[in-house]
N, C-alpha and C positions, 0 to 999 in steps of 0.2 A: 525431639522437639518438632512440632508441626511447622513445616515450611510454608511461606506465603509469597505470593507474587502479585504484581499490580500492572495496571495500564494507566499512563499519565496523558492527559489531554485537556483541551479547552476549545470546544465543548467535549463532554465525555458521556452525556446522558444517553446517547444513541448506541453506545458500544455494547455489542453482544459477545465480546471476547470473554468476559467473566463466565458466562454460561457455557461457552465452548470449552474453555480450559478446565473448569470445574468438572464437567462431564468426562473429559479425558483423564483427570485425576481419579475419578471414581472407577472408570473402566479399567485402569491399570493399578488399582489398589494402592494409590499413593496418598499419603496423609498430608494434603496441602490444600491451600485455598488461593483464590485470585480475586482481587478487588479493583474497582475503578476509582481513580483519584482525580478530582478536578483541581487543576493547578492554575493559579492566577498568573498572568503574563510575566510578572516581575518576581515570581516566587520559585522558579525552576531550581536554581542552585540550592535554595533552602530546603526544598522538597527532597532533592537527591541526598543531601546530607542527612536528613531525617530518616530516609529509607534505610541508610546504612546503620544508623544508631538503633533502629527498631528491628533490625535483623532480616530485612527483605532479601530474598534469594535471587531476585531478578525481576525485571519489569519490561513492559512494552512501552513504546513512545508513539504517540499519534499527533495529529495536527494541534498546534503549529510548532512543535518543539523538535522535529526530527533533525534539524541542522544545529539548532542552538544547544542541544543536549551534549554535543561533542565536547564543548568546553569544560564540562563537569565530569568527564569520564577519565579513567586512568590509562586505558589502552583501547585500540581499535583493531578489530579483525580486518583482514584484507578486503572483505566485502564492503565494510563500512568506510574504510579509507578510500577505496575507489569511488564509492558513491558520494562521499562527503555528506552522508546522512545516516542516521541510526534509527532503527525501529525496535531493536531487541537488545537488552542489556543483561549480562550475567554477572553475578557476584562470584569472583574466583580469587582465592587466596587473599581476601581482604581488599580486592580491587574491583572496580566497575569496568567491565569489558564490553565494548559496543560492537554490534553486528548489524547487518542489513539483510533481512530475509524477504523484504517486500518484492523486489524485482523477480527473483528466482521463484518465489511462491506464486506470483502471477503468471509468469511465462510457462511454468509447468502445466498450467491449465488452459492455455490458448492452443486450440487445435490447428494443425497444418502450418505452424510457424516454421519458416525455413530461412536459410541464409539469403534467399532471394526476395524475401518478403519486404514490401515497402510499408514502413511504419510511421505514423504521425502521432506525436505526443502533444497533447494539449495541456499546457501548464509547465512551470519550471521550478516548482518547489521541491520539498524533501522527497515526496513520493515519486516525482518525475526523475529525480536524481537516482534513486534506487533502481528504477525501471530501465533508464538509459544505460546505467552501469551493467545491469544484467544482460541487456541486449548486446552490449559490447563484449561481455564475457562469452556469449553464445555465438559471436561472429556475425551478428546481423548489423550490417553497416549502412543500409539505405534507410536512415532514420532522419526525420525532420521534427524540429521542435517549434511550436508556436505558442505565444503567450500574449495576454493583453498588454503587458509592459515588455517591450522587446529587449530592454537592457539585460534583464535576468536570463531570458532565453538565449541571448547572444553569448553570454558568459558560459552557460551550460553547454551550448553547441560547440564553442571553441575548445572547451576543456575535453570533450569526448570526440572531437573532430567529426561532428555530424552537421546536418543542415539546419538553418534557422530561417523562418519566414514569418512575416507579419500575417495577421488574420485575413487581410484582403488578398494577399498573394496566395495563401493556401486555398481560398475559395475558388480560385481559377483552375486549380489542378486537383481539387479535393477527391474526385472520383477515381483518381489514379492510384490512391493508396489502398493497400490490402487490409490493413488493420489501423484503426484510430483508437487511441487510448486516452480517455479523459481523466486527468490526474488531479484536478482542482477540487475544492469543496463546493463549487458552484452547483446548485441543484439539491444540496443536502437539506436546506431549510427554506427553499424558495422554488418558484416555478421558472427559474432562469436557466439558460443554457449558455455555455461559453462560446458557442458557434452560432452565427446568424445565417439562416437559409442554406444549410449544407446540402449538397447534391449526393445523396446516398445511392448506391446500387446494390443489387442482390449478391454480388460477389464480395462485398465488403463485410468486415467484422467490426462492430462498435463495442468497445469495452469501457465501462465506467467503474472506477474504483470505489464509488459510493455504493453501499448496500442498503441504506435506509434513507429514503424510500427505495423499494426494490426496482422501480422503473422511474428514472429521472426523465426530465423533458428531453435531454440529450438522447437517451435510449429510445424514448417513445417516438421521436422524429425518425430515428434510424429504422426502427421496426416498421413504421407506417410506410416507409419508402422501400421496404423489402430487404434491408440488411439483416444479417444475423446479429444478435445482441447478447451481451454477457455483463451482468452487474458485478459488484464488488465482493460477492460472497465467495467466489472461487479464490480471489486474492486473499481475503480474510482467512479462509481455511488453510490455504497453501502457506502463507507466511506464518500463521499461527502454529501449524504443524512443525515447521522448521524451528521456531522458537521453543516449542515444547521439547523437541529433541535436544536442543542445546542445554536446556535446563535439567532434563531428566535422563538423557541417553536413550530414550524410548521413542520410536516412531509411532505416533497415534494413528488410529483408524479414521481416515478422512471421509470415506464413503459413509460410514456409520454416523459420523457427526452431522453430515448433510441430511441424512434421512431422519435422524432423531430430532434435530432442532429446526431445520429449515424446510423439510418435506420436499420442496422443490424451489428452484431459484426465483421463480416469478412471484413467490408469495411473501408477504410481510413476515419477518422473523417473529417467532413466538415471544 
Protein backbone atom coordinates (compact mmCIF):
# COMPACT_ATOMS: atom_id res chain seq x y z
CA UNK A 1 0.00 0.00 0.00
CA UNK A 2 1.36 3.41 -0.96
CA UNK A 3 2.33 5.52 2.03
CA UNK A 4 1.52 9.21 2.24
CA UNK A 5 2.68 12.11 4.34
CA UNK A 6 1.56 15.72 4.78
CA UNK A 7 2.38 19.17 6.10
CA UNK A 8 -0.22 21.05 8.17
CA UNK A 9 -0.30 24.81 8.36
CA UNK A 10 -2.18 28.08 8.00
CA UNK A 11 -1.07 29.56 5.64
CA UNK A 12 0.33 26.66 3.64
CA UNK A 13 0.33 27.92 0.02
CA UNK A 14 3.99 28.96 0.28
CA UNK A 15 5.29 25.53 1.31
CA UNK A 16 7.77 23.80 -0.98
CA UNK A 17 8.11 20.83 1.35
CA UNK A 18 5.91 18.66 -0.90
CA UNK A 19 8.25 19.16 -3.85
CA UNK A 20 11.27 18.43 -1.67
CA UNK A 21 9.94 15.25 -0.09
CA UNK A 22 8.43 13.91 -3.29
CA UNK A 23 11.82 14.28 -4.98
CA UNK A 24 13.50 12.44 -2.11
CA UNK A 25 10.91 9.65 -2.43
CA UNK A 26 11.71 9.36 -6.14
CA UNK A 27 15.48 9.39 -5.60
CA UNK A 28 15.21 6.57 -3.07
CA UNK A 29 12.62 4.50 -5.00
CA UNK A 30 10.02 4.86 -2.24
CA UNK A 31 6.38 4.55 -3.27
CA UNK A 32 4.99 7.45 -1.26
CA UNK A 33 3.59 10.97 -1.63
CA UNK A 34 3.48 14.17 0.42
CA UNK A 35 0.69 16.74 0.36
CA UNK A 36 0.04 20.21 1.87
CA UNK A 37 -3.07 20.57 4.05
CA UNK A 38 -4.56 23.92 4.99
CA UNK A 39 -5.98 23.66 8.52
CA UNK A 40 -8.51 26.09 9.94
CA UNK A 41 -7.44 27.51 13.30
CA UNK A 42 -10.14 25.58 15.20
CA UNK A 43 -9.87 22.31 13.21
CA UNK A 44 -6.47 20.95 14.25
CA UNK A 45 -7.74 18.13 16.46
CA UNK A 46 -10.29 17.10 13.85
CA UNK A 47 -7.57 17.06 11.20
CA UNK A 48 -5.23 14.88 13.27
CA UNK A 49 -8.02 12.35 13.88
CA UNK A 50 -8.82 12.32 10.17
CA UNK A 51 -5.18 11.72 9.24
CA UNK A 52 -5.13 8.59 11.43
CA UNK A 53 -8.36 7.29 9.92
CA UNK A 54 -7.05 7.89 6.40
CA UNK A 55 -3.83 6.01 7.01
CA UNK A 56 -1.32 8.88 7.05
CA UNK A 57 2.19 7.64 7.97
CA UNK A 58 3.45 10.96 9.30
CA UNK A 59 3.29 14.71 8.88
CA UNK A 60 5.08 17.99 9.40
CA UNK A 61 3.62 20.89 11.35
CA UNK A 62 4.23 24.54 10.56
CA UNK A 63 2.86 27.94 11.63
CA UNK A 64 0.81 28.37 13.79
CA UNK A 65 0.38 24.85 15.20
CA UNK A 66 3.81 23.76 16.50
CA UNK A 67 2.85 24.15 20.15
CA UNK A 68 -0.87 23.42 19.93
CA UNK A 69 -0.30 20.08 18.16
CA UNK A 70 1.21 18.57 21.33
CA UNK A 71 -2.24 18.21 22.92
CA UNK A 72 -3.31 15.82 20.15
CA UNK A 73 -0.26 13.52 20.13
CA UNK A 74 0.26 10.30 22.08
CA UNK A 75 3.98 10.60 22.80
CA UNK A 76 6.82 13.11 22.56
CA UNK A 77 10.45 12.43 21.74
CA UNK A 78 12.99 14.11 24.04
CA UNK A 79 13.66 16.78 21.39
CA UNK A 80 10.02 17.83 21.32
CA UNK A 81 9.58 17.58 25.09
CA UNK A 82 12.57 19.87 25.62
CA UNK A 83 11.43 22.35 22.98
CA UNK A 84 7.77 22.32 23.94
CA UNK A 85 7.03 22.38 20.22
CA UNK A 86 6.66 19.81 17.43
CA UNK A 87 7.34 20.06 13.71
CA UNK A 88 7.52 16.37 12.78
CA UNK A 89 5.08 13.57 13.66
CA UNK A 90 5.54 9.84 13.05
CA UNK A 91 2.81 7.19 13.09
CA UNK A 92 4.23 4.32 15.14
CA UNK A 93 2.33 1.31 16.50
CA UNK A 94 -0.97 3.13 16.11
CA UNK A 95 0.25 6.22 17.96
CA UNK A 96 1.27 9.73 16.94
CA UNK A 97 4.80 10.48 18.14
CA UNK A 98 6.06 14.08 18.01
CA UNK A 99 9.62 15.26 17.31
CA UNK A 100 11.32 18.60 16.82
CA UNK A 101 13.87 18.72 13.99
CA UNK A 102 13.72 22.50 13.47
CA UNK A 103 16.55 23.58 15.70
CA UNK A 104 19.10 20.89 14.87
CA UNK A 105 18.24 21.19 11.18
CA UNK A 106 19.04 24.91 11.30
CA UNK A 107 22.12 24.80 13.51
CA UNK A 108 23.74 22.14 11.33
CA UNK A 109 23.81 24.72 8.52
CA UNK A 110 25.14 27.74 10.45
CA UNK A 111 28.89 28.11 9.84
CA UNK A 112 31.37 28.83 12.64
CA UNK A 113 28.82 28.40 15.42
CA UNK A 114 30.66 27.67 18.66
CA UNK A 115 30.11 27.53 22.43
CA UNK A 116 31.34 31.13 22.59
CA UNK A 117 28.91 32.50 19.98
CA UNK A 118 26.55 35.29 21.10
CA UNK A 119 23.12 34.53 19.64
CA UNK A 120 20.03 36.74 19.46
CA UNK A 121 16.67 35.11 18.76
CA UNK A 122 13.91 37.37 17.46
CA UNK A 123 10.53 35.86 18.33
CA UNK A 124 9.28 33.46 20.98
CA UNK A 125 6.92 31.09 19.16
CA UNK A 126 7.17 27.42 18.23
CA UNK A 127 10.13 27.85 15.87
CA UNK A 128 12.05 29.86 18.47
CA UNK A 129 11.41 27.15 21.06
CA UNK A 130 12.90 24.50 18.79
CA UNK A 131 15.97 26.61 18.07
CA UNK A 132 16.68 27.65 21.68
CA UNK A 133 16.31 24.01 22.73
CA UNK A 134 18.84 22.97 20.08
CA UNK A 135 21.21 25.74 21.18
CA UNK A 136 20.92 24.41 24.73
CA UNK A 137 21.66 20.87 23.53
CA UNK A 138 24.76 22.20 21.72
CA UNK A 139 26.02 23.91 24.89
CA UNK A 140 25.60 27.44 23.51
CA UNK A 141 24.60 29.48 26.54
CA UNK A 142 25.05 33.13 25.52
CA UNK A 143 21.55 33.42 24.05
CA UNK A 144 19.18 36.39 24.21
CA UNK A 145 15.49 36.33 23.25
CA UNK A 146 13.58 39.42 22.16
CA UNK A 147 9.96 39.67 21.10
CA UNK A 148 7.33 42.32 20.46
CA UNK A 149 5.42 41.02 23.48
CA UNK A 150 7.88 40.53 26.32
CA UNK A 151 5.69 38.17 28.38
CA UNK A 152 6.16 35.24 25.99
CA UNK A 153 9.87 35.95 25.61
CA UNK A 154 10.28 36.10 29.39
CA UNK A 155 8.63 32.70 29.87
CA UNK A 156 10.82 31.11 27.22
CA UNK A 157 14.00 32.73 28.58
CA UNK A 158 13.23 31.57 32.12
CA UNK A 159 12.51 28.05 30.96
CA UNK A 160 15.88 27.71 29.20
CA UNK A 161 17.83 29.98 31.56
CA UNK A 162 18.87 32.45 28.88
CA UNK A 163 18.58 36.23 28.60
CA UNK A 164 15.51 38.26 27.62
CA UNK A 165 15.50 41.88 26.47
CA UNK A 166 12.93 44.15 24.95
CA UNK A 167 13.52 45.51 21.46
CA UNK A 168 14.82 48.88 22.64
CA UNK A 169 17.34 47.26 24.97
CA UNK A 170 18.55 45.00 22.16
CA UNK A 171 19.08 47.97 19.85
CA UNK A 172 21.67 49.41 22.22
CA UNK A 173 23.90 46.31 22.06
CA UNK A 174 22.78 44.85 18.72
CA UNK A 175 26.21 44.88 17.05
CA UNK A 176 27.72 42.77 19.85
CA UNK A 177 25.85 39.64 18.69
CA UNK A 178 27.53 37.13 16.37
CA UNK A 179 24.34 35.55 15.03
CA UNK A 180 20.82 37.00 14.84
CA UNK A 181 18.05 34.52 14.04
CA UNK A 182 14.66 35.89 12.96
CA UNK A 183 12.04 33.25 13.86
CA UNK A 184 8.72 35.05 13.31
CA UNK A 185 6.49 35.11 10.23
CA UNK A 186 7.01 38.88 9.86
CA UNK A 187 8.18 39.53 6.32
CA UNK A 188 6.59 36.47 4.75
CA UNK A 189 3.69 38.33 3.19
CA UNK A 190 4.70 41.95 3.77
CA UNK A 191 7.56 44.43 3.59
CA UNK A 192 7.83 44.57 7.36
CA UNK A 193 10.74 43.70 9.62
CA UNK A 194 10.60 42.86 13.34
CA UNK A 195 13.60 45.11 14.06
CA UNK A 196 13.74 48.87 13.61
CA UNK A 197 17.05 50.39 12.46
CA UNK A 198 19.38 47.53 13.44
CA UNK A 199 23.11 48.33 13.37
CA UNK A 200 24.60 45.42 11.42
CA UNK A 201 28.35 44.86 11.05
CA UNK A 202 30.37 42.74 8.62
CA UNK A 203 31.23 40.21 11.35
CA UNK A 204 27.56 39.34 11.99
CA UNK A 205 25.39 36.60 10.49
CA UNK A 206 21.70 37.31 9.86
CA UNK A 207 19.45 34.25 9.62
CA UNK A 208 15.77 34.37 8.67
CA UNK A 209 13.77 31.16 8.88
CA UNK A 210 11.51 32.49 6.09
CA UNK A 211 12.43 31.14 2.64
CA UNK A 212 9.72 32.76 0.53
CA UNK A 213 10.44 35.52 -0.34
CA UNK A 214 14.10 34.50 -0.56
CA UNK A 215 15.23 37.87 0.79
CA UNK A 216 13.04 39.52 3.42
CA UNK A 217 13.43 43.15 4.48
CA UNK A 218 15.26 41.83 7.55
CA UNK A 219 17.87 40.12 5.36
CA UNK A 220 18.04 42.98 2.86
CA UNK A 221 18.89 45.49 5.59
CA UNK A 222 21.57 43.15 6.95
CA UNK A 223 23.11 42.57 3.51
CA UNK A 224 23.15 46.27 2.69
CA UNK A 225 25.10 46.94 5.90
CA UNK A 226 27.68 44.25 5.16
CA UNK A 227 26.47 41.32 7.24
CA UNK A 228 26.42 37.75 5.95
CA UNK A 229 22.87 36.52 5.35
CA UNK A 230 21.14 33.16 5.22
CA UNK A 231 17.48 32.59 4.45
CA UNK A 232 15.24 29.74 5.56
CA UNK A 233 16.11 27.28 2.81
CA UNK A 234 18.92 25.74 4.85
CA UNK A 235 16.59 25.19 7.82
CA UNK A 236 13.87 23.83 5.55
CA UNK A 237 16.25 21.30 4.00
CA UNK A 238 17.93 20.43 7.30
CA UNK A 239 14.76 19.82 9.28
CA UNK A 240 13.16 18.10 6.30
CA UNK A 241 16.06 15.68 5.95
CA UNK A 242 15.82 14.73 9.64
CA UNK A 243 12.05 14.22 9.28
CA UNK A 244 12.55 12.10 6.16
CA UNK A 245 15.01 9.90 8.04
CA UNK A 246 12.55 9.47 10.92
CA UNK A 247 9.87 8.33 8.47
CA UNK A 248 11.96 6.12 6.20
CA UNK A 249 15.24 5.31 7.95
CA UNK A 250 17.10 6.86 5.00
CA UNK A 251 19.31 9.95 5.04
CA UNK A 252 18.40 11.93 1.89
CA UNK A 253 20.86 13.85 -0.29
CA UNK A 254 20.63 17.46 0.92
CA UNK A 255 23.06 18.90 -1.60
CA UNK A 256 21.27 17.36 -4.54
CA UNK A 257 17.92 18.71 -3.38
CA UNK A 258 19.39 22.20 -3.18
CA UNK A 259 20.79 21.98 -6.71
CA UNK A 260 17.68 20.39 -8.19
CA UNK A 261 14.96 22.57 -6.70
CA UNK A 262 16.54 25.76 -5.46
CA UNK A 263 19.64 26.20 -7.68
CA UNK A 264 21.01 28.65 -5.14
CA UNK A 265 19.75 30.28 -1.95
CA UNK A 266 19.20 33.74 -3.31
CA UNK A 267 16.72 32.68 -5.96
CA UNK A 268 12.97 32.29 -5.67
CA UNK A 269 12.10 28.59 -5.34
CA UNK A 270 10.84 26.91 -8.50
